[in-house]
A tleap script that builds the chain and sets N, CA, C and O, in Angstrom:
source leaprc.protein.ff14SB
mol = sequence {
  NMET ASN LYS SER PRO ILE LEU PRO PRO ALA
  MET LEU GLY ILE LEU GLY GLY GLY GLN LEU
  GLY ARG MET PHE THR VAL ALA ALA LYS THR
  MET GLY TYR LYS VAL THR VAL LEU ASP PRO
  ASP PRO ASN ALA PRO ALA ALA GLU PHE ALA
  ASP ARG HIE LEU CYS ALA PRO PHE ASP ASP
  GLN ALA ALA LEU ASP GLU LEU ALA LYS CYS
  ALA ALA VAL CTHR
}
set mol.1.N position { 6.840 15.829 15.807 }
set mol.1.CA position { 7.077 14.795 14.837 }
set mol.1.C position { 7.527 13.531 15.559 }
set mol.1.O position { 8.402 13.575 16.424 }
set mol.2.N position { 6.922 12.406 15.194 }
set mol.2.CA position { 7.283 11.115 15.756 }
set mol.2.C position { 8.484 10.567 14.996 }
set mol.2.O position { 8.418 10.375 13.782 }
set mol.3.N position { 9.573 10.316 15.703 }
set mol.3.CA position { 10.784 9.808 15.057 }
set mol.3.C position { 10.996 8.326 15.328 }
set mol.3.O position { 12.089 7.805 15.109 }
set mol.4.N position { 9.966 7.652 15.799 }
set mol.4.CA position { 10.073 6.220 16.039 }
set mol.4.C position { 10.101 5.481 14.705 }
set mol.4.O position { 9.365 5.841 13.785 }
set mol.5.N position { 10.937 4.456 14.589 }
set mol.5.CA position { 10.974 3.701 13.335 }
set mol.5.C position { 9.687 2.904 13.140 }
set mol.5.O position { 9.040 2.502 14.107 }
set mol.6.N position { 9.339 2.689 11.916 }
set mol.6.CA position { 8.184 1.856 11.570 }
set mol.6.C position { 8.746 0.488 11.202 }
set mol.6.O position { 9.363 0.317 10.151 }
set mol.7.N position { 8.527 -0.466 12.072 }
set mol.7.CA position { 9.127 -1.785 11.913 }
set mol.7.C position { 8.124 -2.807 11.397 }
set mol.7.O position { 6.920 -2.654 11.602 }
set mol.8.N position { 8.612 -3.849 10.730 }
set mol.8.CA position { 7.738 -4.947 10.316 }
set mol.8.C position { 7.111 -5.577 11.548 }
set mol.8.O position { 7.750 -5.627 12.600 }
set mol.9.N position { 5.922 -6.042 11.452 }
set mol.9.CA position { 5.085 -6.250 10.274 }
set mol.9.C position { 4.080 -5.128 10.029 }
set mol.9.O position { 2.936 -5.397 9.663 }
set mol.10.N position { 4.485 -3.888 10.223 }
set mol.10.CA position { 3.582 -2.753 10.012 }
set mol.10.C position { 3.003 -2.775 8.596 }
set mol.10.O position { 3.615 -3.297 7.663 }
set mol.11.N position { 1.818 -2.201 8.463 }
set mol.11.CA position { 1.153 -2.098 7.162 }
set mol.11.C position { 1.560 -0.791 6.505 }
set mol.11.O position { 1.383 0.282 7.082 }
set mol.12.N position { 2.104 -0.879 5.302 }
set mol.12.CA position { 2.474 0.285 4.507 }
set mol.12.C position { 1.439 0.463 3.406 }
set mol.12.O position { 0.943 -0.518 2.853 }
set mol.13.N position { 1.114 1.705 3.086 }
set mol.13.CA position { 0.122 1.994 2.060 }
set mol.13.C position { 0.754 2.627 0.836 }
set mol.13.O position { 1.695 3.413 0.942 }
set mol.14.N position { 0.226 2.277 -0.324 }
set mol.14.CA position { 0.726 2.828 -1.584 }
set mol.14.C position { -0.449 3.365 -2.389 }
set mol.14.O position { -1.444 2.672 -2.601 }
set mol.15.N position { -0.317 4.604 -2.832 }
set mol.15.CA position { -1.282 5.203 -3.763 }
set mol.15.C position { -0.789 4.909 -5.169 }
set mol.15.O position { 0.178 5.520 -5.626 }
set mol.16.N position { -1.422 4.005 -5.843 }
set mol.16.CA position { -1.019 3.635 -7.199 }
set mol.16.C position { -0.300 2.307 -7.207 }
set mol.16.O position { 0.678 2.112 -6.486 }
set mol.17.N position { -0.785 1.405 -8.017 }
set mol.17.CA position { -0.233 0.054 -8.040 }
set mol.17.C position { 0.453 -0.307 -9.336 }
set mol.17.O position { 0.369 -1.450 -9.784 }
set mol.18.N position { 1.137 0.657 -9.950 }
set mol.18.CA position { 1.854 0.390 -11.197 }
set mol.18.C position { 3.153 -0.366 -10.951 }
set mol.18.O position { 3.331 -0.990 -9.905 }
set mol.19.N position { 4.062 -0.303 -11.928 }
set mol.19.CA position { 5.314 -1.051 -11.830 }
set mol.19.C position { 6.176 -0.604 -10.643 }
set mol.19.O position { 6.782 -1.440 -9.972 }
set mol.20.N position { 6.236 0.706 -10.379 }
set mol.20.CA position { 7.010 1.174 -9.220 }
set mol.20.C position { 6.378 0.688 -7.919 }
set mol.20.O position { 7.079 0.304 -6.983 }
set mol.21.N position { 5.047 0.709 -7.871 }
set mol.21.CA position { 4.346 0.183 -6.708 }
set mol.21.C position { 4.608 -1.298 -6.518 }
set mol.21.O position { 4.745 -1.778 -5.393 }
set mol.22.N position { 4.676 -2.015 -7.623 }
set mol.22.CA position { 4.973 -3.452 -7.564 }
set mol.22.C position { 6.370 -3.677 -6.979 }
set mol.22.O position { 6.547 -4.521 -6.100 }
set mol.23.N position { 7.358 -2.926 -7.464 }
set mol.23.CA position { 8.724 -3.083 -6.951 }
set mol.23.C position { 8.787 -2.734 -5.466 }
set mol.23.O position { 9.447 -3.425 -4.689 }
set mol.24.N position { 8.099 -1.659 -5.074 }
set mol.24.CA position { 8.040 -1.265 -3.662 }
set mol.24.C position { 7.413 -2.387 -2.841 }
set mol.24.O position { 7.927 -2.750 -1.783 }
set mol.25.N position { 6.303 -2.935 -3.329 }
set mol.25.CA position { 5.583 -3.983 -2.611 }
set mol.25.C position { 6.450 -5.216 -2.418 }
set mol.25.O position { 6.513 -5.767 -1.319 }
set mol.26.N position { 7.112 -5.649 -3.473 }
set mol.26.CA position { 7.976 -6.832 -3.378 }
set mol.26.C position { 9.096 -6.595 -2.363 }
set mol.26.O position { 9.388 -7.470 -1.548 }
set mol.27.N position { 9.719 -5.425 -2.408 }
set mol.27.CA position { 10.802 -5.113 -1.471 }
set mol.27.C position { 10.279 -5.068 -0.034 }
set mol.27.O position { 10.905 -5.613 0.875 }
set mol.28.N position { 9.138 -4.420 0.166 }
set mol.28.CA position { 8.571 -4.314 1.514 }
set mol.28.C position { 8.201 -5.687 2.066 }
set mol.28.O position { 8.458 -5.974 3.235 }
set mol.29.N position { 7.602 -6.534 1.237 }
set mol.29.CA position { 7.218 -7.878 1.673 }
set mol.29.C position { 8.459 -8.692 2.042 }
set mol.29.O position { 8.431 -9.470 2.995 }
set mol.30.N position { 9.542 -8.514 1.289 }
set mol.30.CA position { 10.794 -9.209 1.582 }
set mol.30.C position { 11.320 -8.828 2.961 }
set mol.30.O position { 11.931 -9.647 3.649 }
set mol.31.N position { 11.080 -7.584 3.359 }
set mol.31.CA position { 11.538 -7.108 4.671 }
set mol.31.C position { 10.554 -7.425 5.792 }
set mol.31.O position { 10.827 -7.129 6.955 }
set mol.32.N position { 9.414 -8.023 5.455 }
set mol.32.CA position { 8.455 -8.424 6.473 }
set mol.32.C position { 7.287 -7.485 6.687 }
set mol.32.O position { 6.478 -7.708 7.587 }
set mol.33.N position { 7.179 -6.438 5.880 }
set mol.33.CA position { 6.055 -5.510 5.993 }
set mol.33.C position { 4.827 -6.080 5.298 }
set mol.33.O position { 4.930 -6.964 4.448 }
set mol.34.N position { 3.678 -5.565 5.672 }
set mol.34.CA position { 2.434 -5.829 4.963 }
set mol.34.C position { 2.161 -4.603 4.105 }
set mol.34.O position { 2.586 -3.497 4.441 }
set mol.35.N position { 1.456 -4.797 3.001 }
set mol.35.CA position { 1.242 -3.696 2.061 }
set mol.35.C position { -0.213 -3.638 1.614 }
set mol.35.O position { -0.817 -4.653 1.267 }
set mol.36.N position { -0.762 -2.420 1.631 }
set mol.36.CA position { -2.072 -2.134 1.055 }
set mol.36.C position { -1.860 -1.200 -0.125 }
set mol.36.O position { -1.147 -0.202 -0.019 }
set mol.37.N position { -2.484 -1.530 -1.249 }
set mol.37.CA position { -2.375 -0.726 -2.468 }
set mol.37.C position { -3.746 -0.170 -2.819 }
set mol.37.O position { -4.739 -0.898 -2.812 }
set mol.38.N position { -3.796 1.119 -3.126 }
set mol.38.CA position { -5.014 1.743 -3.641 }
set mol.38.C position { -4.804 2.021 -5.118 }
set mol.38.O position { -3.941 2.815 -5.492 }
set mol.39.N position { -5.597 1.365 -5.958 }
set mol.39.CA position { -5.518 1.568 -7.402 }
set mol.39.C position { -6.850 1.146 -8.010 }
set mol.39.O position { -7.391 0.103 -7.644 }
set mol.40.N position { -7.387 1.945 -8.938 }
set mol.40.CA position { -8.673 1.607 -9.535 }
set mol.40.C position { -8.620 0.427 -10.504 }
set mol.40.O position { -9.662 -0.120 -10.863 }
set mol.41.N position { -7.435 0.033 -10.925 }
set mol.41.CA position { -7.288 -1.062 -11.887 }
set mol.41.C position { -7.316 -2.406 -11.162 }
set mol.41.O position { -6.455 -2.664 -10.321 }
set mol.42.N position { -8.283 -3.264 -11.469 }
set mol.42.CA position { -8.329 -4.569 -10.805 }
set mol.42.C position { -7.115 -5.438 -11.131 }
set mol.42.O position { -6.834 -6.405 -10.423 }
set mol.43.N position { -6.401 -5.096 -12.194 }
set mol.43.CA position { -5.209 -5.843 -12.593 }
set mol.43.C position { -3.925 -5.057 -12.341 }
set mol.43.O position { -2.924 -5.283 -13.021 }
set mol.44.N position { -3.937 -4.150 -11.388 }
set mol.44.CA position { -2.752 -3.342 -11.075 }
set mol.44.C position { -1.588 -4.273 -10.732 }
set mol.44.O position { -1.764 -5.214 -9.959 }
set mol.45.N position { -0.403 -4.025 -11.294 }
set mol.45.CA position { 0.739 -4.907 -11.054 }
set mol.45.C position { 1.067 -5.132 -9.576 }
set mol.45.O position { 1.417 -6.248 -9.194 }
set mol.46.N position { 0.963 -4.107 -8.748 }
set mol.46.CA position { 1.302 -4.261 -7.328 }
set mol.46.C position { 0.274 -5.099 -6.579 }
set mol.46.O position { 0.594 -5.696 -5.551 }
set mol.47.N position { -0.951 -5.151 -7.080 }
set mol.47.CA position { -2.017 -5.885 -6.401 }
set mol.47.C position { -1.704 -7.376 -6.300 }
set mol.47.O position { -2.160 -8.051 -5.377 }
set mol.48.N position { -0.928 -7.881 -7.247 }
set mol.48.CA position { -0.570 -9.300 -7.257 }
set mol.48.C position { 0.199 -9.696 -5.995 }
set mol.48.O position { 0.072 -10.825 -5.522 }
set mol.49.N position { 0.992 -8.779 -5.452 }
set mol.49.CA position { 1.835 -9.081 -4.301 }
set mol.49.C position { 1.353 -8.436 -3.005 }
set mol.49.O position { 1.806 -8.809 -1.923 }
set mol.50.N position { 0.449 -7.483 -3.104 }
set mol.50.CA position { -0.028 -6.764 -1.918 }
set mol.50.C position { -0.877 -7.670 -1.031 }
set mol.50.O position { -1.502 -8.618 -1.504 }
set mol.51.N position { -0.884 -7.361 0.250 }
set mol.51.CA position { -1.756 -8.071 1.181 }
set mol.51.C position { -3.207 -7.650 0.984 }
set mol.51.O position { -4.138 -8.421 1.214 }
set mol.52.N position { -3.369 -6.412 0.554 }
set mol.52.CA position { -4.721 -5.873 0.376 }
set mol.52.C position { -4.725 -4.915 -0.803 }
set mol.52.O position { -3.841 -4.069 -0.936 }
set mol.53.N position { -5.725 -5.058 -1.653 }
set mol.53.CA position { -5.879 -4.159 -2.798 }
set mol.53.C position { -7.209 -3.436 -2.648 }
set mol.53.O position { -8.271 -4.058 -2.682 }
set mol.54.N position { -7.146 -2.134 -2.484 }
set mol.54.CA position { -8.347 -1.306 -2.457 }
set mol.54.C position { -8.603 -0.885 -3.900 }
set mol.54.O position { -7.986 0.056 -4.400 }
set mol.55.N position { -9.504 -1.577 -4.554 }
set mol.55.CA position { -9.804 -1.310 -5.958 }
set mol.55.C position { -10.885 -0.234 -6.014 }
set mol.55.O position { -12.080 -0.527 -6.009 }
set mol.56.N position { -10.436 1.010 -6.066 }
set mol.56.CA position { -11.343 2.158 -6.027 }
set mol.56.C position { -10.644 3.349 -6.671 }
set mol.56.O position { -9.417 3.377 -6.762 }
set mol.57.N position { -11.428 4.339 -7.119 }
set mol.57.CA position { -10.812 5.556 -7.669 }
set mol.57.C position { -9.951 6.251 -6.609 }
set mol.57.O position { -10.188 6.119 -5.409 }
set mol.58.N position { -8.953 6.990 -7.082 }
set mol.58.CA position { -8.039 7.679 -6.169 }
set mol.58.C position { -8.734 8.746 -5.330 }
set mol.58.O position { -8.210 9.151 -4.292 }
set mol.59.N position { -9.898 9.202 -5.763 }
set mol.59.CA position { -10.626 10.217 -4.998 }
set mol.59.C position { -11.770 9.621 -4.173 }
set mol.59.O position { -12.620 10.362 -3.680 }
set mol.60.N position { -11.801 8.313 -4.018 }
set mol.60.CA position { -12.829 7.642 -3.226 }
set mol.60.C position { -12.518 7.847 -1.741 }
set mol.60.O position { -11.529 7.316 -1.234 }
set mol.61.N position { -13.352 8.607 -1.053 }
set mol.61.CA position { -13.071 8.977 0.336 }
set mol.61.C position { -13.000 7.768 1.257 }
set mol.61.O position { -12.140 7.719 2.136 }
set mol.62.N position { -13.875 6.803 1.077 }
set mol.62.CA position { -13.853 5.618 1.941 }
set mol.62.C position { -12.552 4.834 1.758 }
set mol.62.O position { -11.976 4.354 2.734 }
set mol.63.N position { -12.092 4.704 0.521 }
set mol.63.CA position { -10.835 3.996 0.250 }
set mol.63.C position { -9.651 4.765 0.830 }
set mol.63.O position { -8.733 4.167 1.392 }
set mol.64.N position { -9.671 6.089 0.694 }
set mol.64.CA position { -8.594 6.911 1.264 }
set mol.64.C position { -8.573 6.810 2.787 }
set mol.64.O position { -7.505 6.784 3.399 }
set mol.65.N position { -9.754 6.753 3.393 }
set mol.65.CA position { -9.830 6.588 4.848 }
set mol.65.C position { -9.217 5.254 5.274 }
set mol.65.O position { -8.527 5.184 6.291 }
set mol.66.N position { -9.467 4.201 4.501 }
set mol.66.CA position { -8.873 2.895 4.793 }
set mol.66.C position { -7.357 2.944 4.640 }
set mol.66.O position { -6.626 2.411 5.475 }
set mol.67.N position { -6.889 3.584 3.574 }
set mol.67.CA position { -5.451 3.690 3.332 }
set mol.67.C position { -4.771 4.482 4.448 }
set mol.67.O position { -3.632 4.195 4.815 }
set mol.68.N position { -5.471 5.472 4.980 }
set mol.68.CA position { -4.911 6.313 6.051 }
set mol.68.C position { -4.683 5.535 7.346 }
set mol.68.O position { -3.991 6.022 8.240 }
set mol.69.N position { -5.245 4.352 7.458 }
set mol.69.CA position { -5.037 3.520 8.649 }
set mol.69.C position { -3.664 2.847 8.641 }
set mol.69.O position { -3.241 2.289 9.654 }
set mol.70.N position { -2.971 2.896 7.512 }
set mol.70.CA position { -1.635 2.294 7.407 }
set mol.70.C position { -0.638 3.084 8.254 }
set mol.70.O position { -0.850 4.261 8.544 }
set mol.71.N position { 0.440 2.427 8.643 }
set mol.71.CA position { 1.476 3.082 9.449 }
set mol.71.C position { 2.160 4.203 8.686 }
set mol.71.O position { 2.573 5.197 9.282 }
set mol.72.N position { 2.284 4.052 7.370 }
set mol.72.CA position { 2.880 5.071 6.497 }
set mol.72.C position { 2.281 4.892 5.112 }
set mol.72.O position { 1.956 3.778 4.703 }
set mol.73.N position { 2.138 6.003 4.391 }
set mol.73.CA position { 1.570 5.967 3.038 }
set mol.73.C position { 2.489 6.727 2.102 }
set mol.73.O position { 3.000 7.792 2.449 }
set mol.74.N position { 2.697 6.180 0.920 }
set mol.74.CA position { 3.511 6.841 -0.088 }
set mol.74.C position { 2.794 6.823 -1.422 }
set mol.74.O position { 3.318 7.334 -2.411 }
savepdb mol mol.pdb
quit
């Protein structure tokens, strides 16, 4: 297990861009992180603040592969 801290400006990934995702995104951006959100809704609340919005179904393999490139995913 890698115990190295993930420091800004690392890219963090979020599965789902609802209100909790929005709050996470705003907090992460305040700390200097970049954020990618995967959500099929083009108007997902977190997408407004995210650096990148992957607008695709949650089971879209190509979108999941892109999200997996993030330093951490939640």
